C-alpha positions as CSV (number, residue, x, y, z in Angstrom):
1,X,51.3,-86.4,-70.4
2,X,49.5,-83.5,-71.9
3,X,49.5,-80.4,-69.8
4,X,47.3,-77.2,-70.1
5,X,48.3,-73.7,-69.3
6,X,45.9,-72.0,-66.7
7,X,43.5,-69.5,-68.2
8,X,44.1,-65.8,-67.4
9,X,41.4,-64.9,-64.9
10,X,41.6,-61.2,-66.1
11,X,40.6,-62.4,-69.7
12,X,37.8,-64.3,-68.4
13,X,36.4,-61.2,-66.4
14,X,36.8,-59.0,-69.5
15,X,35.1,-61.6,-71.7
16,X,32.3,-61.9,-69.1
17,X,31.7,-58.2,-68.8
18,X,31.5,-57.9,-72.6
19,X,28.9,-60.6,-72.8
20,X,26.9,-59.0,-70.1
21,X,26.8,-55.7,-71.8
22,X,25.7,-57.5,-75.1
23,X,22.7,-59.2,-73.1
24,X,21.9,-55.8,-71.4
25,X,21.6,-54.0,-74.8
26,X,19.5,-56.8,-76.1
27,X,17.1,-56.6,-73.4
28,X,16.8,-53.0,-73.7
29,X,16.0,-53.4,-77.3
30,X,13.4,-56.1,-76.5
31,X,11.9,-53.6,-74.0
32,X,11.4,-50.9,-76.5
33,X,10.2,-53.0,-79.0
34,X,7.4,-54.5,-76.6
35,X,6.5,-51.3,-75.0
36,X,7.2,-48.9,-78.1
37,X,8.2,-45.2,-77.5
38,X,5.0,-43.5,-76.7
39,X,4.5,-40.2,-78.6
40,X,3.4,-37.1,-76.7
41,X,0.1,-36.0,-77.2
42,X,-0.2,-33.0,-79.3
43,X,-3.3,-31.0,-80.4
44,X,-6.9,-31.6,-79.7
45,X,-6.5,-34.8,-77.8
46,X,-4.1,-33.4,-75.2
47,X,-6.4,-30.4,-74.7
48,X,-9.4,-32.5,-74.6
49,X,-8.0,-34.6,-71.8
50,X,-6.6,-31.7,-70.0
51,X,-7.7,-28.7,-68.0
52,X,-9.3,-26.5,-70.7
53,X,-12.8,-25.6,-70.4
54,X,-15.4,-27.0,-72.8
55,X,-15.7,-23.4,-74.3
56,X,-12.2,-23.3,-75.3
57,X,-12.5,-26.7,-76.9
58,X,-15.4,-25.8,-78.6
59,X,-13.4,-23.2,-80.6
60,X,-11.3,-26.0,-82.0
61,X,-14.2,-28.1,-83.2
62,X,-15.2,-28.0,-86.9
63,X,-17.9,-25.9,-88.2
64,X,-21.3,-27.6,-88.5
65,X,-21.5,-29.6,-91.7
66,X,-23.1,-28.2,-94.8
67,X,-24.9,-30.6,-97.1
68,X,-22.6,-29.4,-100.0
69,X,-19.6,-30.6,-98.4
70,X,-20.7,-34.2,-97.6
71,X,-18.8,-37.1,-99.1
72,X,-20.7,-40.4,-98.9
73,X,-19.1,-43.7,-98.3
74,X,-20.4,-47.3,-98.3
75,X,-20.2,-48.6,-94.7
76,X,-21.3,-52.2,-95.9
77,X,-24.5,-54.2,-95.4
78,X,-24.7,-53.6,-91.7
79,X,-27.1,-50.7,-92.0
80,X,-29.4,-49.1,-94.6
81,X,-28.8,-45.5,-93.3
82,X,-26.8,-43.2,-95.4
83,X,-23.2,-42.4,-94.4
84,X,-21.2,-39.2,-95.1
85,X,-17.9,-37.5,-94.1
86,X,-17.8,-33.7,-93.9
87,X,-14.8,-32.8,-96.0
88,X,-13.8,-29.7,-94.4
89,X,-13.6,-31.4,-91.1
90,X,-10.9,-34.1,-92.0
91,X,-7.7,-33.3,-90.2
92,X,-4.8,-35.7,-90.2
93,X,-2.8,-34.7,-87.3
94,X,0.9,-34.8,-86.4
95,X,0.0,-37.0,-83.7
96,X,-1.2,-39.9,-85.8
97,X,-5.0,-39.3,-85.5
98,X,-7.4,-38.6,-88.2
99,X,-10.3,-36.4,-86.9
100,X,-13.4,-36.0,-88.8
101,X,-17.0,-35.4,-88.6
102,X,-19.4,-38.5,-89.4
103,X,-22.9,-37.8,-90.6
104,X,-25.5,-40.6,-90.6
105,X,-28.9,-40.0,-92.1
106,X,-31.7,-42.6,-91.7
107,X,-34.1,-43.4,-94.4
108,X,-36.7,-41.2,-92.6
109,X,-34.3,-38.2,-92.8
110,X,-33.2,-38.2,-89.1
111,X,-29.5,-37.0,-88.6
112,X,-26.8,-38.2,-86.3
113,X,-23.7,-36.0,-86.5
114,X,-20.4,-37.0,-84.5
115,X,-17.0,-35.5,-84.4
116,X,-14.5,-38.5,-84.0
117,X,-10.8,-39.4,-84.0
118,X,-9.2,-42.4,-85.4
119,X,-5.8,-44.0,-84.7
120,X,-4.5,-46.3,-87.3
121,X,-3.4,-49.9,-86.3
122,X,0.1,-49.0,-87.6
123,X,2.1,-45.9,-89.2
124,X,5.3,-45.5,-91.0
125,X,7.5,-44.9,-88.1
126,X,6.3,-47.9,-86.1
127,X,6.6,-50.3,-89.3
128,X,10.2,-49.2,-89.6
129,X,11.1,-49.7,-86.1
130,X,9.4,-53.2,-86.2
131,X,11.6,-54.3,-89.3
132,X,14.7,-52.8,-87.7
133,X,14.4,-54.5,-84.4
134,X,13.0,-57.8,-86.1
135,X,10.1,-58.1,-83.7
136,X,6.5,-58.5,-84.7
137,X,4.0,-56.5,-82.8
138,X,0.3,-56.2,-83.3
139,X,-1.7,-53.1,-83.0
140,X,-5.5,-52.4,-83.4
141,X,-7.4,-49.6,-84.9
142,X,-9.2,-47.4,-82.4
143,X,-11.8,-44.7,-82.6
144,X,-12.7,-42.0,-80.1
145,X,-16.0,-40.0,-79.9
146,X,-15.4,-36.3,-78.9
147,X,-18.6,-34.5,-79.6
148,X,-22.2,-34.9,-81.0
149,X,-24.5,-32.2,-82.5
150,X,-27.6,-30.5,-81.0
151,X,-30.8,-29.3,-82.4
152,X,-29.3,-25.9,-82.6
153,X,-26.4,-27.0,-84.9
154,X,-23.8,-26.6,-82.1
155,X,-21.7,-29.3,-80.4
156,X,-21.9,-31.0,-77.1
157,X,-19.2,-32.8,-75.4
158,X,-19.5,-36.5,-75.4
159,X,-20.3,-38.1,-72.2
160,X,-17.9,-40.9,-72.6
161,X,-14.7,-40.2,-74.5
162,X,-12.2,-42.9,-74.8
163,X,-10.5,-45.0,-77.2
164,X,-12.3,-48.1,-78.4
165,X,-11.2,-50.9,-80.8
166,X,-12.8,-50.7,-84.1
167,X,-12.7,-54.6,-85.1
168,X,-15.1,-57.1,-83.9
169,X,-17.4,-54.5,-82.3
170,X,-20.6,-54.5,-84.5
171,X,-21.8,-51.0,-83.7
172,X,-18.4,-49.8,-85.1
173,X,-19.2,-50.9,-88.6
174,X,-19.0,-47.5,-90.2
175,X,-15.5,-46.9,-88.5
176,X,-14.3,-50.1,-89.8
177,X,-15.0,-49.2,-93.3
178,X,-13.5,-45.8,-92.8
179,X,-10.5,-47.5,-91.5
180,X,-10.1,-50.2,-94.1
181,X,-10.8,-48.2,-97.2
182,X,-10.2,-44.4,-96.7
183,X,-8.1,-43.3,-93.6
184,X,-6.0,-46.3,-92.7
185,X,-5.6,-48.6,-95.9
186,X,-3.3,-51.5,-95.3
187,X,-3.1,-50.4,-91.6
188,X,-1.2,-47.1,-92.8
189,X,-2.5,-43.7,-92.0
190,X,-3.2,-41.4,-95.2
191,X,-0.6,-38.7,-95.6
192,X,-2.9,-35.6,-95.4
193,X,-6.4,-34.3,-95.8
194,X,-6.2,-34.2,-99.6
195,X,-5.3,-38.1,-99.8
196,X,-8.2,-39.0,-97.4
197,X,-10.8,-36.7,-99.6
198,X,-9.5,-38.2,-102.8
199,X,-10.0,-41.8,-101.4
200,X,-13.6,-40.7,-100.2
201,X,-14.4,-39.2,-103.7
202,X,-13.2,-42.4,-105.5
203,X,-15.0,-44.8,-103.2
204,X,-11.7,-46.5,-101.9
205,X,-8.1,-46.0,-101.4
206,X,-5.8,-47.6,-104.2
207,X,-3.8,-49.2,-101.1
208,X,-7.1,-50.7,-99.7
209,X,-7.4,-54.4,-99.1
210,X,-10.8,-55.6,-100.4
211,X,-12.5,-57.9,-97.6
């Protein structure tokens, strides 16, 4: 008759603890991947949402655009207006936001000038984290309106300033073009202002995917 030696309960307990620790570690990694590690807001966005007065915020807004500094871009067939970005206004922030002045000119000569921010769908840090943890996440490119111009060539704070998705919203056609071809080519933010300006001058970023 075959006989089996009884298993050591202490060994079973040690193995169980080891397995539970592994499971907890995996759950922590999954939670981090699903939620992401939120970056602390820096610069204009944190101040715009904070307690600073409008007068203080105005000091950080770009100068009113000059015609000589306007870089044209093609927003696609959705509009027959002319579209420009004011080159000196472009700022690629450490918070992962590209800020810029958008100028829209109608065939009759009417001007619509807006100071905006854009958050690309992905950036290098999030891409590396995704590959490391082997979990696929989807991000959306967003834009935010901070201020619009007045007749006296000064800025007024936008009544509603919030992040909005760029894709699949018809009125955001200009921001979609800026995202795809200039500021967020292949869903990766440009490294600096010089790279963004060069893309606008060339008509497209070399990394851009043609739709």
